[in-house]
N, C-alpha and C positions, 0 to 999 in steps of 0.2 A: 212216485205216487201210485196207489193201487188203481188199476184201470177197471172201470165198471164194464162188465161183460153184458152187452145188450143183445137180446135176441133179434134176429133179422126181422125188419119191419118194412113194409112198403106202404107209404101214405100218399094220398092224392086229395085234391081239393073238390072234386066233383064225383057224383055217383057213378057206378059202373055203367057202361054203355052196352047195349045189346050187340053192337057190331064190334066189340073188342076182339082182337086177333091174338091168339096164343100160339099159332103155328109158326113155321119158318117162313120168313119173307124173302123172296128171291130178289134181293136188292143188289145194288152196285155200290162199291166194288166187292162187297162180301155179303153173304146171306146173314140175316139177323133175326132176332126174336123179340117181340114187344113184351115189356113188362105189363102185367095186367093193370087195367084201370089207369092208363097214362095217356089216353087219347086226348087231343085238343078238342075244343068245342065243335069245330067244324069237321072233325073226324079225319083230317088229312095227316096230322103229325102224331107221333107217339115217341116215347122213350123206350129204348131197348138195349140189347147187348149182342155182341157177336164174338165168336171164337174163330181165330184165324192164325195162319202160320206167320212167323217173322221171316221176311225175305222169301226167296224163291226155292230154297233147298228143301224145306219140309213139305210133305205131301199135303194136298188140299184136305180140308176137313170133310169128313163123311157125315153130312147132315141127316142121313137116313137113320143115324143112331139116336137122334134127338127124340125124346119122349117127354111131352109137357108134364106128365105125372111123375116122371123119373129122370130129371135132368142129369143125375149122376152117371147115367149110362153113357152119355156123350162126354162129360167131363173126365171120367175115369179112363177114357180111351186116348187122352192126349196129355202131354207134359206142358202145363201152362201156368206154373207157379208165378204169381204177380210180383213176388219178392226176389226173383232170380232173373238176372240178365241172360243166363245161359239157357233158360227154357225156350224151346223152339216154337212154342205157341203162346198166344196171349188172348185174354178176354178184355174187350173194350166196350164201355158203355157208349151209346150213340143216340142221336136224333134220327128218327126214321121218317122219311117222306113217303107215305104209303101211295101217293098218287104217282110220283116220279120213280118210285122203287129205288131209292138211293138212301145212303146213310152218311151222317156227318159225325165224326168222332167227338166224344167227350173225354179228353185226355185226363188220366188219373194214375197216381202211383198205387192206389188201393181202390180199384173199381168195385162196383157192386155186381152181384150175380145171384141167380136163384139158389136158395139154400145157404146163403152166407150167414154165418153164425155171429159175427161181431160187426154189426153195422146197422144202418138205418137209411132208408132211401125215400125221398118224397118228391113229388112233382106237382107243380101248379101252373096253370095257363090263365091268361086273361081272355076276354072275348075279343075276337078280331075287330080292329078299329082303323078306319082309313087305310085299309090294305096291309096293316101290320098285325102280326101275331107275336106276342111275347110270352115267355115262360121262364120259370126257375126250376132248377133241379138241385136238390140237396143230397149230397152223398156223405154220410157220417161214418167215421171209423172209430169204433170204441166209444169214447166219451166226447168227441169233438167233430166238427164239420171239416172233412178233408177237402171237399170241393163244393162250391156253390156256383153252378153254371147259370149264366144269364143267356137266354136264347132270344134272338131277334130275327124274325122271318118276314120277308117281303117278296111276294111272288115265288120264284124258285130259289131265291137267295136265303141261305141259312147262316147266320153268324152265331158263334159260340164264344163267350168270354167267361173265364173263371174269375169271379169277383172276390174269392176268399181272402187273398192277401190284402187287397185294397180295403175291404170292410173290416178285417181284423185289425189293421193299423188304426182305424178310427176307434174301434172298441177299446183297444189298449190304452188310448189316451185317457179314457175315463178311469182306468185302473189307478192312475196317478192323481187325476182330479178329485176322485172320491177317496183317495188315501187307502185304497184296498190293494196294497202292494202284494204282488205274487211272490212270496218267499220261496215257493216251490213250483211244481208243475201246475198249470191251469189249463182248462179246456174252453175253447170258444165254439159256440154253435149258432146256427142261423135257422131257427125253427120256422119254416116257411108256411106250414099248414096250421090253420087255427085249431087251438086246443085249450083245455082249461088253464094251461100255463103259458100260452103264447097267443098273441093277437094274429099271428100269421101275416103273410105278405098282403098288403093292401094296394091295389092298382088304382091310379087316377087316370085321367086322359093322357097325360104326358109324363107321368112319374110313377114310381113305385116305392112304398115304404116297407123296409125289411127289418124284422126284429133281430136283435142279437142278445146272446146270453153268455156270460163268462163265469164259469164255476171255478172258485179258488178254494182249494182244500186248506182249512184253517186248523183242523184237528182230525183225529181218527174218525170222529163221529159227526163232524160239522163241516159245512161248506158255505162260504160267503158267495154272494152272487152280485154281478153287475149286469143290469138289464137296461135295454134301451132300443131305439130304432134308428135306422139310417135310411135316408131318402135319396134316390138317384133319379136323374133324368133318363127316360127310356131311350131317347134319341142317341145319346152318347155315353150312357151309363156313368155320368159324372155325379159325384156326391154333391148335393147342395144344402143338406141339412142333416143334423143328427141330434138326438135327445137322449137323456139318461135319467131314469126314474129312481135310481139308487141314491140314497142319502149319503152324505160324506161320513166316512168312518172317523169318529172322534172318541177314542177310548177315554180321554180325560173327562168327558162328560157322560159317556154311555156306560162305563164300567163303574159301579157304585164305589168300590174301594178307592179307585183312582180319583173319582170326583171328590170324595171326602178329603183325600190327601192334598189335592190341588186347592180345595177351599181353605184348608189350614195354612198352606204355604202363602196364599194370597192375603190371608188375614195377618200373618206375621209380617209379610212384606209391607203392607199398608201401615202397620204400626211403626215399623222402622222408618218408613218414608217420612212420617210426620215429625220425627225428632231430628232429621238431618237438615243441613243447610241447603239452600237452593242449588248450589253447585253439586253437592253430593246427591241430591235428589235426581238431577239430570243423569248422573253417572249410574245410579242404581236402576233407574227406569230402563236405560240402555242395556245394562247388564242382565236384568231379568227378561227383557225382550229377546235378547240373544239366546238365553237359556230356553225360553219357550219355543222359539221358532227353529233354532238350529242345534243347540247343544243337547238338550234332552232327546229330541227325535232322532238325531244322528246316532247317539249311543244305543238307543233302543233298536234302531234298524240294523246296526252292525251286529248286535246280539242275536236278533232274529235270523239274519242271513246265515249265521254260523250254527243255528240250531237245526234239529231234525224238522223236516217240513210239517209234520203233524203237530209239533210243539212250538212252532214259530210264533204264533199269536200269544201263547201263554208266556213264552220267554220275553217277547216284546213288552207285554203288560207288566211283567215282573220288573223289567229294567226301568220302565217309566215310573213305577211305584218307588223303586229304590232311589233313583236320582231325585225324584220329587221330595222324598223324605229327607234325603241328605241335604238338599238345598234348604229345606225348612229348618233343619238343625243349625246350619250355618247362619241363617238369618236370625235365629233365636240367640245365638252367641253374640252376634253384632248388636242385637237389641239390648244386651246387658251392659255394653260398653258406652262410655260417653261418646257423644256425636263426633267429637274431634278425633277420637281414636278409631273410628270405623274406616277401614280401607276398602275401597271398591275398585276392582280391576277395570281399567279403561281400555280394554281390547277384546 
C-alpha cells in the first residue's frame, strides 16, 4: 500500500504557555529538551526528547551543540539512526519532570524528534484531580499511530503505559463486525486532539474516551474507514466500553447492480418455492440460506484476497455479482421443471 507522507506536526490540546521551555533541561539521568507547547496545566511536566549514548563506550553528548533554531547541528554530530541496532547513540522521547529535573522514557521503535519529516506528534493533559495528573501522547509514523502512551502521575511517581496494541485489538474487532475486511494493509490511528475529523480524547473524573480511526485502502483513489471510541478507567487503564459509528458494509444492498441482481434472485427463488412440496421447501430454504451466509461470501472473499489490494473491493463485488447471477439461472432452470423433478442439495 502506498504510504502517505505526512509532514511533521506537533499538536497539543491547550494554548502555548508563556513559561514554555525550549532550552536544554539539566535532568537525570540525561539532559533533555521539551517539545514546544507540551506543558501540563500545572507547569510541572512536559514531553520532550533526549539524545544519549547506548552503553558506556560512546562519549557523552555535547549539548553545547544544541541550537533550538537549528537542531540539525546536534543531530549531525552523532550516529543515532533509530532503525539500526549498530548506532552508538539513540533519540528517546520522554516525560520531563521540570521540578525534580528527571526524565522517564517513552519507549518507541520510531521516536519523534524535531524536524522529523514522516510523523505526527500530539500531547493532551487533563486538569490535575485528587492528586493525579493524566496525559496521552500520540506518536504517529507515516499513516498510523506507532505509540499511544498513557501517562499517570501521582506525586513524584510517573507511570507510562503504551496502549497501542490493547486499543488496536479492540478496533480490529469492528473490522469484522462491520464486514470491512482488510484485504491489504490498513492503518490504525488514535487522534487524541480535537479537530474537524476527530472528537479528541475526552476526560471524565475516573475515565477517558479515546477516538480510533482505521483507514482501509479499497482502491487507488478510495479509502474505507472504521471510526469509533474506546473508554478506559484511568486508575488501571482497563477498557470498559467501546463504540463504533461505522455502518455495516453490505454490498448486496449498497451497490446498485448487486442489489438489483439479488432482488431478481429472490423473486425467482420465491416463485420456485411456491411450486414445491413442503419437504422440498425446507430443503430449498436451507440451501439458499447457506448460499447467502457462507457460499457466496466465501467465494467472494477468496477472490478478493488473491487480488491486488487496490482492486480487492472491485474483485469482491464482481464475484458476488457473478455467483448471484449464476444461482439465479439455476433457479430459473428448476422453475421450468415439474416439482417432482427438482433436485435440491441437502448439504
